[in-house]
C-alpha positions in Angstrom: -19.4 -33.7 -2.7 -17.7 -32.1 0.3 -17.4 -28.8 -1.5 -21.1 -28.8 -2.3 -22.0 -29.7 1.3 -19.8 -27.0 2.7 -21.3 -24.4 0.3 -24.8 -25.5 1.3 -24.1 -25.3 5.0 -22.5 -21.8 4.6 -25.5 -20.6 2.6 -27.8 -21.8 5.5 -25.7 -20.0 8.0 -25.9 -16.7 6.0 -29.6 -17.0 5.4 -30.3 -17.6 9.1 -28.2 -14.6 10.2 -30.1 -12.2 12.6 -27.9 -9.2 11.9 -30.2 -6.4 10.9 -29.6 -3.8 8.1 -29.4 -1.2 10.8 -26.6 -3.0 12.5 -24.7 -3.5 9.3 -25.2 0.2 8.5 -23.8 1.3 11.9 -20.8 -0.9 11.5 -20.0 0.4 8.0 -20.4 4.0 9.1 -17.7 3.4 11.7 -15.3 1.9 9.2 -14.3 4.5 6.5 -11.7 1.9 5.3 -14.7 0.1 3.6 -15.5 3.2 1.5 -15.6 2.5 -2.2 -16.6 -1.1 -2.0 -19.2 -1.9 -4.7 -22.6 -3.2 -3.6 -21.5 -6.7 -4.7 -18.3 -6.5 -2.6 -20.2 -5.2 0.4 -22.5 -8.1 0.2 -19.6 -10.6 -0.1 -17.9 -8.9 2.8 -21.1 -9.2 4.9 -21.4 -12.9 4.1 -17.8 -13.5 5.0 -18.2 -11.7 8.3 -21.3 -13.8 9.1 -19.4 -17.0 8.4 -16.3 -15.6 10.3 -18.5 -15.0 13.4 -20.0 -18.5 13.1 -16.7 -20.3 12.8 -14.6 -18.2 15.2 -15.1 -17.6 18.9 -14.7 -14.0 20.1 -13.8 -14.0 23.8 -13.6 -11.0 26.0 -10.7 -10.9 28.5 -10.6 -9.1 31.8 -14.4 -8.9 32.0 -14.9 -7.4 28.6 -18.3 -8.3 27.1 -18.3 -8.6 23.3 -21.4 -6.9 21.9 -22.9 -7.5 18.4 -21.6 -4.1 17.4 -18.1 -4.9 18.6 -18.1 -8.3 16.9 -19.1 -6.7 13.6 -16.4 -4.1 13.8 -13.7 -6.8 14.2 -15.2 -9.3 11.7 -15.5 -6.8 8.9 -12.0 -5.6 9.3 -10.7 -9.2 9.6 -12.5 -10.3 6.5 -11.4 -7.3 4.3 -8.0 -8.9 3.5 -9.7 -12.2 2.4 -12.5 -10.6 0.5 -11.2 -12.1 -2.7 -9.4 -15.0 -1.1 -11.9 -16.8 1.1 -12.4 -17.8 4.7 -10.4 -21.0 4.2 -7.3 -18.9 4.5 -8.1 -18.5 8.2 -8.5 -22.3 8.8 -6.6 -24.1 11.6 -7.5 -21.9 14.5 -10.6 -20.7 16.3 -10.3 -18.0 19.0 -10.1 -14.2 18.8 -9.4 -12.9 22.3 -10.2 -9.2 22.9 -8.8 -7.2 25.8 -10.3 -3.9 26.8 -7.0 -2.1 26.1 -3.3 -2.7 26.0 -2.4 -6.0 27.8 0.8 -7.0 29.6 1.7 -10.7 29.1 4.5 -12.1 31.2 6.8 -14.6 29.5 9.9 -16.6 30.3 12.6 -16.1 27.7 16.0 -17.9 27.5 18.7 -15.9 25.8 21.5 -17.1 23.6 23.7 -17.8 26.6 21.1 -20.0 28.3 20.1 -17.3 30.8 16.4 -17.3 31.7 14.6 -13.9 31.8 11.1 -13.0 33.0 9.8 -10.5 30.6 6.7 -8.3 30.7 5.7 -6.3 27.7 2.8 -4.1 26.7 1.0 -5.2 23.6 -2.0 -4.2 21.5 -2.2 -7.4 19.5 -0.7 -10.8 18.9 -1.1 -13.7 16.5 -0.1 -17.2 17.5 0.7 -19.9 15.0 -2.2 -22.4 15.2 -3.5 -20.4 18.1 -5.6 -17.3 18.8 -5.5 -13.8 17.5 -5.4 -11.3 20.4 -6.6 -7.8 20.1 -7.0 -4.7 22.3 -10.5 -3.4 21.8 -9.7 0.3 22.1 -7.3 0.1 19.1 -9.5 -2.3 17.1 -12.5 0.1 17.5 -10.5 2.9 15.9 -8.6 0.8 13.4 -10.6 1.5 10.3 -10.4 5.3 10.3 -7.8 5.5 7.4 -4.8 6.8 9.3 -2.3 4.3 7.8 -2.5 1.9 10.8 -4.9 -0.9 11.5 -4.4 -3.3 14.3 -6.9 -5.9 13.1 -5.5 -6.1 9.6 -2.0 -6.3 11.0 -2.7 -9.3 13.2 -4.8 -11.1 10.5 -2.0 -10.5 8.0 0.2 -12.4 10.3 -2.3 -15.3 10.2 -2.1 -15.3 6.4 1.7 -15.3 6.6 1.5 -18.3 9.0 -0.3 -20.5 6.5 3.0 -22.0 5.4 4.9 -22.0 8.8 6.2 -19.3 11.1 5.5 -15.7 10.0 8.4 -14.5 7.9 6.9 -12.1 5.4 6.5 -14.8 2.7 2.9 -16.2 2.7 1.9 -18.9 0.2 1.6 -17.1 -3.1 -1.1 -17.7 -5.7 -0.7 -19.5 -9.0 0.6 -17.0 -11.5 2.6 -15.0 -9.0 6.3 -15.1 -9.4 8.2 -16.0 -6.2 11.3 -14.3 -7.5 9.4 -11.0 -8.1 8.0 -11.1 -4.6 11.4 -11.8 -3.1 13.1 -9.0 -5.1 10.4 -6.5 -4.2 10.3 -7.3 -0.5 14.0 -7.7 0.0 14.8 -4.3 -1.6 11.8 -2.6 0.1 12.7 -4.0 3.5 16.3 -2.8 3.2 15.2 0.6 2.0 12.6 0.9 4.8 15.1 0.0 7.5 17.5 2.6 6.2 14.8 5.3 6.1 13.6 4.5 9.6 17.2 4.7 10.8 17.4 8.1 9.2 14.1 9.2 10.5 12.5 9.3 7.1 9.8 6.6 7.2 7.3 8.6 5.0 4.6 8.2 7.7 4.8 4.4 7.8 5.2 2.8 11.2 8.8 1.9 11.7 7.8 -1.2 13.7 7.7 -2.7 10.2 11.5 -2.5 10.1 11.9 -4.9 13.0 11.6 -8.1 11.0 10.3 -9.3 7.6 7.1 -10.6 9.3 6.3 -7.2 10.8 7.3 -5.6 7.5 4.6 -7.7 5.7 2.0 -7.0 8.4 2.7 -3.2 8.6 2.8 -2.8 4.8 -0.5 -4.7 4.6 -2.0 -2.1 7.0 -0.8 0.6 4.7 -1.9 -1.2 1.6 -5.5 -1.1 2.8 -5.5 2.2 4.7 -3.1 4.5 2.7 -2.5 2.8 -0.6 -1.5 6.2 -2.0 1.6 6.3 0.3 2.5 2.8 -0.5 2.2 3.2 -4.2 4.2 6.4 -4.2 7.2 5.1 -2.2 7.1 1.4 -2.8 5.5 0.7 -6.1 6.8 -2.8 -6.4 5.5 -3.8 -3.0 2.1 -2.3 -3.8 2.0 -4.4 -7.0 2.9 -7.6 -5.2 0.3 -7.0 -2.5 -2.3 -6.1 -5.1 -1.7 -9.5 -6.7 -1.6 -11.3 -3.4 -4.8 -9.8 -1.9 -6.4 -9.6 -5.3 -7.6 -6.1 -4.5 -6.7 -2.6 -5.6 -7.5 -0.2 -2.7 -5.9 2.7 -4.4 -8.5 2.5 -7.2 -11.3 1.9 -4.6 -10.4 4.7 -2.1 -9.7 7.2 -4.9 -13.3 7.2 -6.0 
């Protein structure tokens, strides 16, 4: 009963959308990462984006006004990872906060000796467990150009990872996936990547992924969608696990 009602309400939201074909076309033209999607996949992605924008609140920070075009750029990239998973994987939080550019949060951190430090760092994005996703617009705007890096996918991969607790590179796996195969692939891949980054041989993959298992999962998710050829070449087992997890094959899609 509840499933039927939810489906009915979602259908009404989609049918009442005021986003025009021209606006969709402009958004897709700015996101080469969406190249190769079939017409049916494009339609599902548009519907997911409509529902995403209905259920999430995009808030501009530091005076930034979120236009329809900006919202579509973010929503389409955010929904690409869940194209074959569903919007339910983003349940439990509401806000997407967008800064004009890199932001500088100030935090109080207590170290292992109990000493309190006031820390200020420059960030392009953050994901908080049960809290908002935070993005810098200048990097979100350019994220889908197929250069191997994608801020939006990175932060939303953290959200997927956080479905079963703190981000640790081990999101809830689907039925039929083998946890042992995931662990073997990611443990070996992470160790190899850390060594390669230490030797200055990262194969073009952002070495920020070597900083923790959570960042490894997020960075490699970026590469999976942006440069699947690189990931498949150097980390075949990781590619296969992400292919099963996201239920997508970007290498086949982007090779067309």
